C-alpha positions, 0 to 999 in steps of 0.5 A: 366951095368947101362945106363941112359939118361935124356930127353930133352937132352938139360937139365942136371939132378938135384942132386936129380935125380943123387942120384937115378941113384947112387942107381941103380949103387950101385946094378948093379950086383944084378939087371943086366938084361943081366944075371938076370931075376928079376921081377920089384918087386924084382928089387925094393926090392933090390933098396929099402934101397938105394932109401930111403937113397936118399930121396924116399918113396918106395912101400911096397907091393901090398896091398892097405895100402903098395902102394904109391898113388899120387893124380890126381883129387880132389873133394869136401872138397879136397878129392882125387877123382882119384889117380895113384899108383907109385913104388917110390916118392920123399919126396917132391912129385916132382919125381916119379919112375916106375920100369918095367921088362917084360911089359915095351915094350911088353905091352907098359907099358912105355906109361902108365907110362908117361901118369900117371906121367903127370897127377899126382899132383905136379910131375915134373920128371919121372924116368923110369927104364927098362931092358936092355935085355928082350926076346932078345931085348933091352927095353932101346934102344926101349924106348930111340928111342921113347923118342928121337922122342917125344922130337925132334919132339916137336909135343907133350908137356908133363907137366913134366920137364923131364924123366930119362930113366934108363936101368938096 
């Protein structure tokens, strides 16, 4: 079952972000982590067609030419000095998508995703998709608690308008 929560909780989701949620809902039975053990690339491959229809560009593979590179730093003559790769990016460049499988909480990959999205030029929203079930724990619930604490404590201000957490 697809679960999702937008942070901060005092703000609703945009229509464009709702379309991304709808993409996950359409393929729920194919990617459900309670009975499927898919890699993040396999989940992304299942979602690809729907995400493209929703106005997203999606990483095509692991080769450099297939990756989606989002600028972070610009150098002389406006050359990109630093970039981070994303799994998906809205056509307007404001929404970045990261799909995680096993590494979401095990290696704190979700923290790296938050950091990188915060540094990406023009990005306003992060959509972070994680497994509901991984090795007998609930990645969605673990990250939900972290994000809830982050936003309620108000001790760290992110440059993002919001983060959508999706559990698949």
